[in-house]
C-alpha positions in Angstrom: 0.9 23.3 -18.4 1.7 20.7 -20.9 4.1 18.6 -18.8 2.1 16.1 -16.7 2.1 15.3 -13.0 2.9 11.6 -12.5 1.2 9.9 -9.5 3.0 6.8 -8.4 1.5 3.8 -6.5 2.6 0.2 -6.0 0.7 -1.4 -3.1 -2.9 -1.4 -1.9 -2.2 1.1 0.8 -0.6 3.5 -1.7 -3.5 3.1 -4.1 -6.1 3.9 -1.3 -4.2 7.1 -0.4 -3.2 8.2 -3.9 -6.2 7.5 -6.2 -8.4 10.2 -4.4 -5.5 12.6 -5.0 -5.2 11.6 -8.6 -9.0 12.3 -9.1 -8.7 15.6 -7.3 -5.7 16.7 -9.5 -7.6 15.7 -12.7 -10.8 17.5 -11.5 -8.8 20.7 -11.0 -7.7 20.6 -14.6 -4.1 19.6 -14.1 -2.6 17.2 -16.6 -2.2 14.1 -14.4 -1.1 10.5 -15.2 -1.3 7.5 -12.9 1.6 5.0 -12.8 1.2 1.7 -11.0 4.3 -0.5 -10.4 2.0 -3.3 -9.2 4.6 -4.2 -6.5 1.5 -6.0 -5.1 -0.6 -7.1 -8.0 -3.9 -8.5 -6.8 -4.4 -6.3 -3.8 -3.6 -3.1 -5.8 -5.9 -4.3 -8.7 -8.8 -4.7 -6.2 -8.5 -1.0 -5.2 -8.3 0.1 -8.8 -11.5 -1.8 -9.4 -13.5 -0.3 -6.5 -12.4 3.2 -7.5 -13.1 2.3 -11.1 -9.7 3.6 -12.4 -7.2 2.2 -14.9 -3.6 3.3 -14.5 -2.1 5.1 -17.5 1.1 3.0 -16.9 1.2 -0.6 -15.6 4.8 -1.6 -14.9 3.7 -5.1 -13.8 6.8 -5.8 -11.8 5.4 -8.3 -9.2 6.8 -11.8 -9.3 6.9 -14.8 -7.0 9.3 -14.5 -4.0 10.4 -11.0 -5.1 13.1 -9.5 -2.9 14.2 -5.9 -2.2 17.1 -6.0 -4.6 14.9 -7.0 -7.5 12.2 -4.4 -6.5 14.7 -1.6 -6.3 16.4 -2.3 -9.5 13.3 -2.9 -11.5 11.3 0.1 -10.2 14.2 2.4 -10.7 14.7 1.3 -14.3 11.0 1.2 -15.3 10.0 4.5 -13.7 13.0 6.1 -15.5 11.5 4.9 -18.8 8.1 6.4 -17.9 9.7 9.7 -17.0 11.7 9.8 -20.3 8.5 9.1 -22.2 6.3 11.7 -20.4 8.7 14.5 -19.4 6.9 15.2 -16.1 6.7 18.5 -14.2 6.3 16.7 -10.9 6.4 13.1 -9.5 4.1 12.4 -6.5 4.9 9.5 -4.3 3.3 8.3 -1.0 4.5 6.9 2.2 7.3 4.4 2.7 7.2 1.5 0.3 10.0 0.3 -2.0 7.9 1.7 -4.9 8.0 5.1 -3.2 11.7 5.1 -2.5 12.9 3.8 -5.9 10.5 5.9 -8.0 11.5 9.0 -6.1 15.2 8.1 -6.5 14.7 7.8 -10.3 13.1 11.3 -10.4 15.9 12.7 -8.2 18.5 11.3 -10.6 16.7 13.0 -13.5 16.2 16.4 -11.7 12.4 16.0 -11.6 10.7 17.7 -8.7 9.3 15.3 -6.1 6.2 15.7 -3.9 6.0 13.3 -0.9 2.5 12.5 0.3 2.3 11.3 4.0 5.7 12.8 4.7 7.5 13.0 8.0 6.4 9.8 9.8 9.2 8.5 11.9 9.8 5.7 14.5 13.4 6.7 15.1 14.4 3.0 14.5 15.8 2.1 11.1 14.9 -1.6 11.7 11.3 -1.0 12.7 9.5 -1.0 10.4 12.1 -2.5 8.0 12.7 -1.3 5.3 10.0 1.4 5.5 11.7 3.7 8.0 14.7 3.9 5.6 12.6 4.4 2.6 10.7 7.4 4.0 13.9 9.0 5.4 15.5 8.8 2.0 12.5 10.4 0.3 12.5 13.0 3.0 16.0 14.0 2.0 15.4 14.3 -1.7 11.7 15.5 -2.0 11.0 19.1 -2.9 7.6 19.3 -1.3 6.6 17.5 1.8 2.8 16.9 2.4 2.8 16.0 6.1 -0.4 14.5 7.6 -0.1 16.0 11.1 1.6 18.7 13.0 3.9 16.1 14.6 5.0 14.7 11.3 5.7 18.3 10.1 7.8 18.8 13.2 9.8 15.7 12.4 10.7 17.1 9.0 11.7 20.5 10.4 13.9 18.8 13.0 15.7 17.1 10.2 16.5 20.4 8.5 13.8 20.5 5.8 13.0 24.1 4.9 9.9 25.4 6.5 8.5 26.7 3.1 8.6 23.2 1.7 6.6 21.5 4.5 2.8 21.6 4.4 0.5 20.1 7.0 -2.5 18.8 5.0 -4.0 15.9 6.8 -3.9 12.3 5.5 -5.5 11.4 2.2 -6.5 8.0 3.8 -9.3 9.9 5.6 -10.5 11.3 2.3 -10.7 7.8 0.9 -12.3 6.4 4.0 -15.1 8.9 4.1 -15.8 8.4 0.4 -16.0 4.6 0.9 -18.1 4.9 4.1 -20.7 6.9 2.4 -21.0 4.5 -0.5 -21.2 1.5 1.8 -23.8 3.0 4.0 -25.9 4.2 1.1 -25.7 0.8 -0.6 -23.9 2.2 -3.7 -21.1 -0.4 -3.1 -22.1 -4.0 -2.5 -20.4 -6.0 0.2 -19.6 -9.7 0.0 -22.7 -11.6 1.1 -20.9 -14.1 3.3 -19.1 -11.5 5.2 -22.3 -9.3 5.6 -24.2 -12.4 6.9 -21.5 -13.1 9.5 -21.7 -9.5 10.7 -25.5 -9.6 10.8 -25.4 -12.9 12.8 -23.0 -11.4 15.3 -25.3 -8.5 15.8 -28.3 -10.8 16.2 -26.5 -12.8 18.9 -25.2 -9.6 20.4 -21.6 -10.8 20.1 -18.8 -8.3 20.4 -16.8 -8.1 17.1 -13.0 -7.6 16.9 -10.9 -7.1 13.8 -7.4 -8.6 13.9 -4.6 -7.9 11.3 -1.0 -9.0 11.9 1.9 -9.3 9.4 4.8 -7.1 10.3 8.2 -8.3 9.3 9.8 -7.3 12.6 7.4 -9.7 14.4 8.3 -12.8 12.4 10.8 -14.0 15.0 8.4 -15.2 17.6 6.3 -12.0 17.9 3.4 -13.1 15.7 3.2 -16.4 17.6 2.8 -14.5 20.9 0.2 -12.3 19.3 -1.8 -15.3 18.1 -1.5 -17.1 21.4 -2.9 -14.1 23.2 -5.8 -13.7 20.7 -6.6 -17.4 21.1 -6.7 -17.2 24.9 -8.9 -14.1 24.8 -11.3 -15.7 22.3 -11.6 -18.9 24.5 -12.2 -16.8 27.6 -14.8 -14.7 25.9 -17.1 -16.8 23.7 -19.4 -13.8 23.3 -16.8 -12.2 21.1 -16.2 -13.0 17.4 -12.8 -12.2 15.9 -12.3 -11.6 12.2 -8.8 -12.3 10.9 -8.0 -11.8 7.2 -4.8 -13.8 6.9 -1.7 -12.3 5.3 -0.2 -14.8 2.8 3.4 -14.4 3.9 4.9 -17.9 4.8 6.1 -16.6 8.2 2.6 -15.5 9.1 1.1 -18.8 8.0 3.7 -20.7 10.1 2.8 -18.7 13.2 -0.9 -19.3 12.6 -0.3 -23.1 12.3 1.8 -23.2 15.5 -0.7 -21.2 17.5 -3.7 -23.2 16.6 -6.0 -20.2 16.3 -7.9 -21.8 13.4 -9.3 -24.4 15.8 -11.1 -21.7 17.9 -14.8 -21.5 16.8 -15.1 -17.7 17.4 -12.0 -16.8 15.4 -12.9 -16.5 11.8 -9.9 -16.7 9.5 -10.3 -15.7 5.9 -8.4 -14.7 2.8 -7.1 -11.1 2.4 -10.1 -8.7 2.2 -10.9 -6.3 -0.6 -10.6 -2.7 0.5 -14.4 -2.2 0.6 -14.9 -5.2 2.8 -12.1 -4.1 5.1 -13.8 -0.7 5.6 -17.1 -2.4 6.1 -15.6 -4.5 8.9 -14.0 -1.4 10.4 -17.4 0.3 10.5 -19.0 -2.6 12.2 -16.5 -4.0 14.7 -16.2 -2.9 18.3 -12.4 -2.6 18.4 -9.3 -3.4 16.5 -6.0 -5.2 17.1 -3.5 -4.4 14.3 0.1 -3.8 13.3 -1.0 -1.9 10.2 -0.4 1.8 10.0 -3.3 2.5 7.6 -5.8 0.5 9.6 -4.7 2.5 12.7 -5.6 5.7 10.9 -8.9 4.4 9.5 -10.1 2.8 12.8 -9.4 5.9 14.8 -11.1 8.1 12.2 -14.1 5.9 12.6 -14.1 6.2 16.4 -12.8 2.7 17.2 -10.3 1.8 19.9 -7.1 0.2 18.6 -4.5 -2.2 20.1 -1.3 -1.5 18.2 0.6 -4.8 17.9 4.0 -3.1 17.6 6.7 -2.1 20.0 7.0 1.4 18.4 4.8 3.5 16.1 5.2 6.4 13.8 1.6 7.3 14.4 1.6 8.7 18.0 -1.4 11.0 17.5 -3.9 8.3 18.2 -2.0 7.1 21.3 -1.9 10.6 22.6 -5.7 11.2 22.1 -6.5 7.9 23.9 -7.8 6.0 20.9 -4.8 3.7 20.6 -2.8 1.6 23.1 0.7 0.4 22.1 1.1 -3.2 23.3 3.8 -4.7 21.0 3.8 -8.5 20.9 3.8 -9.0 24.7 1.3 -11.7 25.4 0.3 -10.5 28.9 0.0 -6.9 27.7 -2.2 -7.8 24.8 -4.5 -9.9 27.0 -4.7 -7.1 29.6 -5.6 -4.4 27.1 -8.0 -6.6 25.1 -9.8 -7.2 28.4 -9.9 -3.5 29.0 -11.3 -2.8 25.6 -13.9 -5.6 26.0 -15.2 -3.8 29.2 -15.2 -0.4 27.5 -17.2 -1.4 24.5 -20.4 0.3 25.8 -18.6 3.6 26.6 -18.6 6.0 23.7 -15.3 7.0 21.9 -15.8 10.1 19.8 -14.8 10.0 16.1 -11.3 11.5 15.9 -9.8 13.8 13.3 -6.2 13.5 14.5 -5.2 11.9 11.2 -7.3 14.2 8.9 -10.6 15.7 8.2 -11.3 14.5 4.7 -9.9 17.6 2.9 -6.3 16.6 2.5 -6.5 16.1 -1.3 -8.1 19.5 -1.7 -5.3 21.1 0.2 -2.5 19.3 -1.7 -4.0 20.2 -5.1 -4.2 23.9 -4.0 -0.6 23.9 -2.9 0.6 22.3 -6.2 -1.4 24.7 -8.3 0.1 27.6 -6.4 3.7 26.3 -6.9 3.4 25.4 -10.5 4.4 28.6 -12.1 7.4 29.3 -9.8 9.0 25.9 -9.4 7.9 23.7 -12.3 8.3 26.2 -15.2 11.5 24.7 -16.6 12.6 22.7 -19.5 13.0 19.2 -18.1 14.6 17.9 -21.3 17.5 20.3 -21.0 18.1 19.5 -17.3 17.4 15.8 -17.1 20.3 13.8 -15.8 21.2 10.8 -17.9 22.4 8.3 -15.3 23.5 4.8 -16.0 21.0 2.9 -13.9 
């Protein structure tokens, strides 16, 4: 095959889930190119560094105060230019970001087959998460191949009318990346920030219980984050034998809620800048439980055998809730405190490592499916069929 497969990523979460697949495709002998929109620049660059990979295309779109209109227009235009230059056989996108939706739309306009990694996640609410629910539903309508992480996400796609032969339950590539990173951290092949490692060691010496907090969801900006931080503050003050790690998201709405809540004044709440991917996994390995509104961290924490408080009113990742690893608490202050107390008292009871989100073989399965489909679906002259749209 001379036409390449283009792997698209734009955010840190996309990079974590797509770089292992990019490596697996290349290892299999398939002509594969990596295209990074850099919708998030520094966070994405950190992941590229830890995986020691340089994208073949850097679209460098990030700018200060970027909005959805700018992102959509710029990604649509710039990915079109990449596709015209490379004549791809297949475009692979992941998840639900604006990079995912716009780059898939550009491929659709040009009649290029689309593969959607982490397909089929749904909350059923177009406003939560916003705009991610819309993004993944749009891609779900135009993708040719849907690589669903779980049986439930596969069922979502089938219920929407996607043909059964185009839906593949593969597991989530985030678990592939997690296991790769865990092995390198535990073996010392990857070095962790000394200050963070010292804090973790100090907590272990003092026998303090450790908690990881992450909170940044757009739908929680209007009072929700403030309630979350107030609950965390009360819990920390009630339990001085706990130590809470909180990497702060730089969004102004998050910073405002932090300031109003006063959590920075609590001694056993440690606020820090956003963590590199390797440090985030290091914390997940070491903490006792997690409170988060991040989908990726839900998957990673559960896959490491950690209990998770999901700081959202609704989730597209029900598997962890159903197997007992996760509790959905939203931004209700009383509910957060009640379940943090419950988790605090359950720390010494074992929670088995769960494979509900994957077993670490998702990339292998996706590559096998793509190789099987190449001759039948991708053997076409793209240049004759490409659709010249005025974008």
